[in-house]
C-alpha positions as CSV (number, residue, x, y, z in Angstrom):
1,X,70.5,17.5,-27.2
2,X,67.7,15.2,-28.2
3,X,66.5,14.5,-31.7
4,X,63.0,13.2,-32.5
5,X,62.0,12.1,-36.0
6,X,58.4,12.9,-36.9
7,X,57.4,10.3,-39.5
8,X,55.6,11.7,-42.6
9,X,51.9,11.9,-41.9
10,X,52.3,11.4,-38.2
11,X,52.9,13.5,-35.1
12,X,55.2,13.6,-32.1
13,X,55.3,15.5,-28.8
14,X,58.4,16.5,-26.8
15,X,58.9,18.3,-23.5
16,X,60.9,21.5,-23.7
17,X,62.2,23.2,-20.5
18,X,62.2,26.9,-20.0
19,X,65.4,28.3,-21.6
20,X,65.8,25.3,-24.0
21,X,65.3,25.6,-27.7
22,X,63.4,23.4,-30.1
23,X,64.4,23.4,-33.8
24,X,62.0,22.1,-36.4
25,X,64.0,20.8,-39.4
26,X,62.3,20.4,-42.8
27,X,64.6,17.5,-43.7
28,X,63.5,17.1,-47.3
29,X,62.2,20.7,-47.8
30,X,58.8,19.6,-49.0
31,X,56.8,19.1,-45.8
32,X,54.3,21.3,-44.1
33,X,54.5,21.0,-40.3
34,X,51.5,21.8,-38.1
35,X,53.1,23.1,-34.8
36,X,51.7,23.6,-31.4
37,X,52.9,24.4,-27.9
38,X,51.0,23.9,-24.6
39,X,52.0,24.8,-21.1
40,X,53.5,21.8,-19.3
41,X,51.9,22.9,-15.9
42,X,48.5,23.6,-17.5
43,X,48.0,21.7,-20.7
44,X,44.7,23.4,-21.4
45,X,46.6,26.6,-22.1
46,X,48.0,26.6,-25.7
47,X,50.0,28.9,-28.0
48,X,47.5,31.1,-29.8
49,X,47.8,32.4,-33.3
50,X,45.0,35.0,-32.9
51,X,46.7,36.4,-29.8
52,X,50.2,36.3,-31.2
53,X,49.4,38.2,-34.4
54,X,48.4,41.3,-32.4
55,X,52.0,42.2,-31.3
56,X,53.5,41.0,-34.5
57,X,51.3,43.3,-36.6
58,X,51.7,40.7,-39.3
59,X,50.2,37.4,-40.5
60,X,53.5,35.6,-40.3
61,X,56.1,35.4,-37.4
62,X,59.6,36.7,-37.9
63,X,62.8,36.1,-35.8
64,X,62.4,38.0,-32.5
65,X,58.6,37.6,-32.4
66,X,57.0,36.2,-29.2
67,X,54.5,33.4,-29.4
68,X,51.6,34.2,-27.0
69,X,49.3,31.8,-25.3
70,X,45.6,32.3,-24.7
71,X,46.3,34.4,-21.6
72,X,48.5,36.7,-23.7
73,X,51.7,35.5,-22.0
74,X,54.8,35.0,-24.2
75,X,55.7,31.3,-24.0
76,X,58.2,31.0,-26.8
77,X,60.3,33.3,-29.0
78,X,61.1,32.6,-32.6
79,X,64.9,33.0,-32.6
80,X,66.0,31.8,-36.0
81,X,64.4,31.0,-39.4
82,X,66.7,29.6,-42.1
83,X,63.7,29.1,-44.5
84,X,62.2,31.8,-46.8
85,X,59.9,32.6,-43.9
86,X,56.8,31.5,-45.6
87,X,54.5,30.2,-42.9
88,X,50.8,30.3,-42.2
89,X,48.8,31.3,-39.2
90,X,45.3,31.3,-40.7
91,X,44.4,27.8,-41.9
92,X,43.0,25.3,-39.4
93,X,44.7,21.9,-38.8
94,X,43.3,19.2,-41.1
95,X,40.8,16.9,-39.5
96,X,38.5,14.0,-40.5
97,X,35.8,16.4,-41.6
98,X,38.2,18.1,-44.1
99,X,39.2,14.8,-45.6
100,X,35.6,13.6,-45.9
101,X,34.8,16.8,-47.9
102,X,37.8,16.0,-50.1
103,X,36.5,12.5,-50.7
104,X,39.4,10.7,-48.9
105,X,39.0,7.3,-47.1
106,X,37.5,7.4,-43.6
107,X,40.8,6.3,-42.1
108,X,42.9,9.1,-43.6
109,X,45.3,10.5,-41.0
110,X,44.9,14.1,-39.9
111,X,46.9,16.7,-38.0
112,X,44.1,16.9,-35.4
113,X,44.4,13.2,-34.9
114,X,48.1,13.4,-34.8
115,X,47.9,16.1,-32.1
116,X,45.8,13.9,-29.9
117,X,47.9,10.8,-30.5
118,X,51.1,12.5,-29.7
119,X,49.9,13.8,-26.4
120,X,48.5,10.4,-25.5
121,X,52.0,8.9,-26.1
122,X,53.3,11.3,-23.5
123,X,50.5,10.4,-21.1
124,X,49.1,13.9,-21.3
125,X,45.3,14.3,-21.0
126,X,43.8,17.5,-22.5
127,X,40.1,18.2,-22.6
128,X,40.1,21.4,-24.7
129,X,39.7,21.3,-28.5
130,X,42.7,21.1,-30.7
131,X,44.0,24.7,-31.0
132,X,44.8,26.5,-34.2
133,X,48.4,25.6,-35.3
134,X,51.3,27.5,-36.5
135,X,51.6,25.9,-40.0
136,X,55.3,26.0,-40.5
137,X,56.5,26.0,-44.2
138,X,52.9,26.3,-45.4
139,X,52.5,28.6,-48.4
140,X,49.1,30.4,-48.2
141,X,49.6,33.7,-50.1
142,X,46.9,36.4,-50.0
143,X,46.1,39.5,-52.0
144,X,44.9,43.0,-51.2
145,X,41.3,41.8,-51.3
146,X,41.9,39.0,-48.8
147,X,41.8,36.1,-51.3
148,X,44.0,33.2,-50.4
149,X,45.6,30.3,-52.4
150,X,46.9,26.9,-51.3
151,X,50.3,26.5,-52.9
152,X,53.2,24.1,-52.5
153,X,55.8,25.0,-49.8
154,X,58.8,27.0,-50.9
155,X,61.1,25.5,-48.3
156,X,64.4,23.8,-49.2
157,X,65.8,20.6,-47.7
158,X,67.4,21.3,-44.3
159,X,65.5,24.6,-43.7
160,X,64.7,25.0,-40.0
161,X,62.8,27.2,-37.6
162,X,64.1,27.6,-34.0
163,X,62.1,28.6,-30.9
164,X,63.3,29.3,-27.3
165,X,60.9,28.3,-24.5
166,X,60.1,31.0,-22.0
167,X,58.3,28.5,-19.7
168,X,58.2,24.7,-19.5
169,X,56.3,23.5,-22.5
170,X,55.0,20.5,-24.4
171,X,55.6,21.0,-28.1
172,X,53.6,19.0,-30.7
173,X,54.5,18.7,-34.4
174,X,52.6,17.0,-37.2
175,X,54.2,16.2,-40.5
176,X,50.9,17.0,-42.3
177,X,49.4,14.0,-44.0
178,X,47.7,16.2,-46.7
179,X,48.1,14.4,-50.1
180,X,45.1,15.9,-51.9
181,X,45.5,19.7,-51.8
182,X,49.1,20.3,-53.1
183,X,50.6,22.0,-50.1
184,X,53.3,19.4,-49.6
185,X,54.4,19.6,-53.3
186,X,53.0,19.5,-56.8
187,X,50.1,17.0,-57.2
188,X,49.6,16.7,-53.4
189,X,53.0,15.5,-52.4
190,X,53.8,12.4,-50.3
191,X,54.2,13.3,-46.6
192,X,57.8,12.8,-45.4
193,X,59.7,12.9,-42.2
194,X,60.8,16.0,-40.3
195,X,62.9,16.4,-37.2
196,X,62.6,18.0,-33.8
197,X,65.8,18.9,-32.0
198,X,65.7,20.1,-28.4
199,X,68.8,21.7,-26.9
C-alpha cells in the first residue's frame, strides 16, 4: 500500500497497475477533488466523462460502473463509495480563465494547472488538452429544466471513493483550489488536503 497526500489547492499523480485499487479519501469532508485517469502506455488517452455517461445512463457514477476512455474501453471500475454519492461529471476543471472572470489574482492556482504540474513531476509529457474531470464530492444539483446550482459538498470527513484499475494507469487528483464559488464549503471554503491510497 502507498499513501499520497494531495495538499489543499494542489495536485498529485500516482501510477496504478492493472488490478490495483486507488482510494480517494476526503480527509476533512469539505474538499472537492478533480480526478482524472490516463493510460500509462498512451498518456494521450484519458478517462472520458462524456463516453462513460452512456453506459451509466446517469449523470453520476455508482458502484459497479465502468469508467470509459475516449476509445470507449473500460479502464477503471468504481468499486466502493462511502460518501453520499454526490459527484459531478458536467463542470470543467477550473483554469486561469475562470479565475480571471471571477476577479482572482493572476497567480491563483487551478485544477488545470495542477493536472499539468502533477504529470510533470512524474516526468510524463502529454500534448493533448486537459480532459474533463470526474469532480468527486462536487455538489452540482440540477432540476427538470436542466438548471444547475453550485453548492457546497455534502461529504463527511473520511468519506472515500475506490476504483479498480483495469489497465495500467496514471491517476491525477487535484484538491480543487476554488475559494470564491462556495463548492468547498460555505463562503468559498479553504482548500484542504485529501489522500490517495493505492493497494
